[in-house]
N, C-alpha and C positions, 0 to 999 in steps of 0.2 A: 878783754873789755867785757864788763857785765852788761846785763840787759838795759839798765838805766843809762849807762854811759853810751851804749849803742843808740838808744832812742835819742839822747841829746845830740849825738853826732849826726844822726840822720835829719834832725830837725834843723841843725845848722846848715847842712848840705842843701836841704830843700829851699832854704832861705837865699841861697846864692842866685844872682840875677840871671846867670846863664851857665851852661855846663862848662864852657871854655874858660870863664874866669875862675872857676874853682878847681881846675885840673891840677894845679900845683899841690893844693891841700889833699885832693883825692890821692894823687901819686905818693905823697908823704905818708898818708894813712895806710895805703896798700903796701908800702915797702915793709911794714911789719908782718905781713902775711907770708912768711918764709917757711919752707919745709925744713924742720929741724935736723933732719938726717942728711940732706944734700946741701943745705944752705941756699937753695934757689927759691925763686918766687913761686908761689902756688900757680898752677896753669890757669886757674880761674881769673887771675888778675890780668893776664894777656887778653883773655876773652872779653873781659869788661872794657879794657882799653880799646880793643878793636871795635866793640859795640858802640862806644862813645865816639870814636873817630868816624864810624859809618853814620851815625846820627848827624854829627856836625857837618860832614861832607855832603850827604845826600839830602837830609831833611832841611838843614839850614842853608846849604849851598856855600858854605865857608870852607876854606882849605884846611885840611887836617893831615897829620902825619902819624905814622906808626913805624917806630924803629924797633926792630926785633933782632935780639942777639941770637935767638936759638931757632926761630922758624924762618924758612925760606919765604920769598915773596909769593911763590906758587902756593904754598901752604896757607899763607894769609888770605889769598884770593879764594882758595877753596872754602875756608872757614867763613869768609865774607859772603860768598855766594849761598852757602848753606844757611847762614843766619837770615839773609834777605829772602830767600826762597822758603824758609822754614821747613828745611828738610834735614834729617840727621847727616852730619859730615861724613860718617863712615859709609853711609849708603851712596853719598855723592862720590866718594873716592872709589868705591867699588863698582860704580856704575849700575847699581841695582836700584834703580828708581822706576816708579810707576809712570805711565804716560802723563798723568797730572803733575807729578813731581818734576818730570823733565820740563814741562811747560813752565812751571814756577821758576825753575833755574834759568830757563831762557829769558823769561820776563825780568828776572833779577839782574841778569848780566848787563842790560842796557843802562839802567841808572848807575850801576857800579862803574861802567866804563866812562860815563860822563862826569862822575863825581870828581871834585878837586881833592883827590886822595893820594897821598905820597906814602909809598911802602919802601922801607930801606931795610934790607936784611943783612947788612954787613955785620959779621960776627967777630968776636975777639978783638973789640977795639976798647981803648982806654975811656975812662969816664970824661976826660977833658976832650977827647976827640968826639964823643957822642955829644957833649955840650956844644961843640963847634958845629957839628952837623945840624943841630936843631937851630942854631943862630942863623946858619946859612939858609936853611928852609924858610925861616921866618922872614928873612930879607926879600925872598923871591916873590 
């Protein structure tokens, strides 16, 4: 995608009424960001998806789901806590945080715990099963 196409895409994305209504288009767009050597999605797409889900669940108070085929729920929670507390995830994982950073992590845990956020870390499932899980979550 060249610069002009990217700007046009961003303007269309910004015109969407809400983040949740445009997620299908975002998902389709991000599906093109694959690692050419491994054939897997770029890790930044998962980070973006988690960030959007956190915003929808915490800021908007609406249910959101993250279905990860590669990361465990514990890893997703670590990433979410690090993002909300604005601390590097590697420092959170190693426990090498300053007292202020620990305070930020503690403060971030409460809204994360209350958020209507569903994390599913079932790996190795077929696309049809993944689609079925999404439908089931949506009905709840």
